Backbone as CSV, one residue per row, in Angstrom:
resi,resn,N_x,N_y,N_z,CA_x,CA_y,CA_z,C_x,C_y,C_z
1,MET,175.645,77.311,62.863,176.789,78.117,62.492,178.051,77.400,62.985
2,LYS,178.970,77.172,62.102,180.236,76.519,62.432,181.252,77.591,62.832
3,ILE,181.749,77.485,64.068,182.613,78.515,64.638,184.006,77.967,64.930
4,GLY,185.022,78.701,64.506,186.404,78.372,64.833,186.910,79.344,65.889
5,ILE,187.559,78.814,66.919,188.083,79.653,67.990,189.606,79.582,67.976
6,LEU,190.239,80.753,67.988,191.701,80.841,67.989,192.186,81.628,69.195
7,ALA,193.313,81.209,69.741,193.968,81.945,70.815,195.460,81.664,70.736
8,ILE,196.271,82.647,71.152,197.720,82.471,71.014,198.476,82.499,72.336
9,THR,197.827,82.944,73.409,198.501,82.987,74.701,197.891,81.953,75.637
10,LYS,198.570,81.692,76.731,198.059,80.729,77.705,196.709,81.189,78.270
11,GLY,196.610,82.462,78.638,195.347,82.999,79.145,194.252,82.962,78.096
12,GLY,194.622,83.270,76.873,193.666,83.216,75.777,193.169,81.799,75.519
13,ARG,194.079,80.824,75.604,193.695,79.417,75.404,192.729,78.957,76.491
14,THR,192.912,79.468,77.710,192.000,79.104,78.799,190.584,79.568,78.472
15,LEU,190.441,80.824,78.076,189.122,81.345,77.705,188.591,80.631,76.473
16,ALA,189.423,80.418,75.481,188.995,79.743,74.249,188.471,78.342,74.544
17,THR,189.114,77.628,75.434,188.678,76.285,75.809,187.320,76.343,76.496
18,GLU,187.131,77.313,77.385,185.839,77.484,78.055,184.736,77.788,77.040
19,LEU,185.026,78.642,76.080,184.044,78.975,75.047,183.696,77.753,74.198
20,ALA,184.697,76.967,73.852,184.464,75.771,73.032,183.561,74.775,73.753
21,VAL,183.683,74.692,75.054,182.821,73.798,75.839,181.388,74.330,75.862
22,GLN,181.228,75.642,75.965,179.905,76.258,76.057,179.191,76.367,74.710
23,LEU,179.944,76.327,73.641,179.365,76.452,72.292,179.556,75.142,71.536
24,PRO,178.546,74.286,71.494,178.716,72.976,70.858,179.064,73.040,69.363
25,GLU,178.751,74.161,68.715,179.062,74.294,67.289,180.464,74.850,67.043
26,ALA,181.214,75.051,68.124,182.543,75.650,68.012,183.649,74.613,68.138
27,THR,184.755,74.907,67.458,185.945,74.073,67.493,187.139,74.935,67.880
28,LEU,187.911,74.470,68.847,189.152,75.151,69.209,190.192,74.775,68.162
29,LEU,190.627,75.750,67.387,191.548,75.484,66.279,192.985,75.393,66.767
30,PRO,193.698,74.378,66.328,195.122,74.316,66.671,195.870,75.394,65.887
31,MET,196.777,76.073,66.543,197.556,77.103,65.870,198.629,76.449,65.016
32,SER,198.670,76.863,63.765,199.761,76.419,62.903,200.897,77.428,63.069
33,ASP,201.619,77.689,62.065,202.782,78.571,62.132,202.452,79.969,62.665
34,THR,201.453,80.611,62.102,201.081,81.980,62.474,199.567,82.110,62.530
35,VAL,199.101,83.216,63.075,197.665,83.495,63.073,197.166,83.578,61.630
36,ALA,197.913,84.257,60.775,197.521,84.399,59.367,197.406,83.041,58.688
37,ALA,198.365,82.155,58.931,198.325,80.822,58.305,197.163,79.998,58.845
38,THR,196.894,80.096,60.135,195.782,79.362,60.737,194.456,79.856,60.177
39,LEU,194.291,81.171,60.100,193.062,81.733,59.533,192.898,81.352,58.065
40,ALA,193.960,81.438,57.296,193.881,81.115,55.870,193.455,79.667,55.656
41,ALA,193.972,78.751,56.457,193.625,77.339,56.309,192.177,77.063,56.711
42,ALA,191.693,77.771,57.726,190.347,77.519,58.240,189.265,78.377,57.591
43,TRP,189.656,79.460,56.944,188.722,80.459,56.407,187.553,79.867,55.613
44,PRO,187.782,78.985,54.653,186.650,78.491,53.861,185.766,77.473,54.596
45,GLN,186.211,76.984,55.729,185.498,75.914,56.421,184.557,76.390,57.523
46,TYR,184.632,77.666,57.904,183.872,78.168,59.049,183.004,79.360,58.681
47,ASP,181.883,79.493,59.423,180.961,80.615,59.243,181.345,81.788,60.135
48,ALA,182.121,81.495,61.190,182.468,82.522,62.167,183.782,82.164,62.851
49,PHE,184.452,83.199,63.330,185.686,83.015,64.089,185.617,83.848,65.358
50,ILE,186.043,83.254,66.449,186.238,83.969,67.706,187.736,83.973,67.936
51,CYS,188.317,85.153,68.016,189.762,85.288,68.191,190.037,85.930,69.542
52,VAL,190.738,85.212,70.396,191.079,85.726,71.717,192.524,86.218,71.646
53,MET,192.660,87.477,71.268,193.980,88.077,71.057,193.801,89.546,70.697
54,ALA,194.902,90.233,70.471,194.848,91.643,70.088,194.204,91.811,68.711
55,THR,193.404,92.845,68.583,192.698,93.108,67.332,193.661,93.310,66.162
56,GLY,194.778,93.976,66.398,195.737,94.234,65.322,196.276,92.963,64.687
57,ILE,196.520,91.951,65.504,196.995,90.663,64.980,195.953,90.057,64.055
58,VAL,194.703,90.138,64.469,193.609,89.569,63.674,193.453,90.335,62.363
59,VAL,193.501,91.650,62.421,193.358,92.477,61.216,194.437,92.129,60.202
60,ARG,195.668,92.021,60.655,196.767,91.695,59.731,196.613,90.299,59.138
61,GLY,196.113,89.367,59.933,195.906,88.007,59.434,194.750,87.900,58.460
62,LEU,193.724,88.718,58.662,192.526,88.670,57.816,192.680,89.402,56.489
63,ALA,193.457,90.447,56.475,193.516,91.347,55.318,193.582,90.639,53.968
64,PRO,194.475,89.676,53.775,194.538,89.056,52.449,193.367,88.117,52.142
65,LEU,192.556,87.789,53.137,191.464,86.835,52.936,190.141,87.491,52.579
66,LEU,190.015,88.778,52.821,188.740,89.467,52.676,188.307,89.601,51.222
67,ARG,187.021,89.296,50.990,186.448,89.442,49.652,185.319,90.463,49.670
68,ASP,184.208,90.139,50.348,183.093,91.074,50.448,182.201,90.698,51.619
69,LYS,181.343,91.635,52.013,180.530,91.413,53.199,179.447,90.356,53.006
70,MET,179.199,89.987,51.791,178.203,88.953,51.519,178.763,87.542,51.720
71,SER,180.065,87.381,51.606,180.634,86.024,51.687,181.629,85.805,52.823
72,ASP,182.193,86.870,53.392,183.160,86.710,54.477,182.471,86.219,55.747
73,PRO,183.108,85.326,56.481,182.533,84.896,57.765,182.633,86.024,58.793
74,CYS,181.845,85.919,59.849,181.959,86.941,60.892,183.196,86.651,61.747
75,VAL,183.746,87.713,62.297,184.919,87.609,63.162,184.667,88.476,64.384
76,VAL,184.822,87.862,65.553,184.667,88.544,66.825,185.992,88.405,67.568
77,VAL,186.455,89.503,68.171,187.725,89.511,68.898,187.440,89.778,70.371
78,LEU,188.077,88.989,71.244,187.927,89.143,72.690,189.284,89.332,73.347
79,ASP,189.267,90.024,74.494,190.477,90.079,75.297,190.560,88.787,76.119
80,GLU,191.698,88.527,76.755,191.926,87.271,77.479,190.958,87.040,78.630
81,GLN,190.450,88.094,79.220,189.511,87.943,80.327,188.064,87.831,79.856
82,GLY,187.826,88.070,78.576,186.474,88.012,78.041,185.619,89.199,78.456
83,ARG,186.249,90.280,78.863,185.516,91.472,79.286,185.142,92.368,78.119
84,PHE,185.978,92.389,77.093,185.753,93.275,75.956,185.632,92.450,74.681
85,VAL,184.625,92.789,73.880,184.358,92.056,72.642,184.183,93.064,71.512
86,ILE,184.823,92.786,70.386,184.696,93.638,69.203,184.149,92.790,68.060
87,SER,183.018,93.204,67.515,182.504,92.576,66.304,183.283,93.192,65.147
88,LEU,184.284,92.476,64.673,185.246,93.036,63.723,184.791,92.948,62.267
89,LEU,184.122,91.844,61.938,183.785,91.607,60.527,182.448,90.893,60.428
90,SER,181.669,91.267,59.423,180.361,90.660,59.160,179.461,90.680,60.377
91,GLY,179.355,91.840,60.973,178.504,91.988,62.140,177.032,91.762,61.847
92,HIS,176.519,92.424,60.822,175.095,92.280,60.519,174.806,91.045,59.682
93,LEU,175.393,90.950,58.531,175.084,89.841,57.618,175.602,88.496,58.111
94,GLY,176.772,88.510,58.722,177.375,87.247,59.148,177.010,86.805,60.543
95,GLY,176.326,87.653,61.295,175.894,87.285,62.631,176.855,87.632,63.743
96,GLY,177.875,88.427,63.456,178.862,88.777,64.469,178.319,89.638,65.587
97,ASN,177.283,90.426,65.299,176.713,91.277,66.347,175.919,90.439,67.323
């Protein structure tokens, strides 16, 4: 599974970097202009996304990209400390759970 990891804050980048080291199939994605632009550019290339940021930011960035549960990659959202995780998209079919 090819995983893209995104983070927008310094604390989030710290956790994202740790995750990228622990997950050999993961890539820490460089942020382009916005979360939405970064997701749109990476969307067709990845099977899963780990987003270390507020869920609302991710939802707004994903909205225009969504097609159906059979083809959308899974998306998991974490807080900066990695204490809370939300399987936001494609939990069952995409492997987010």
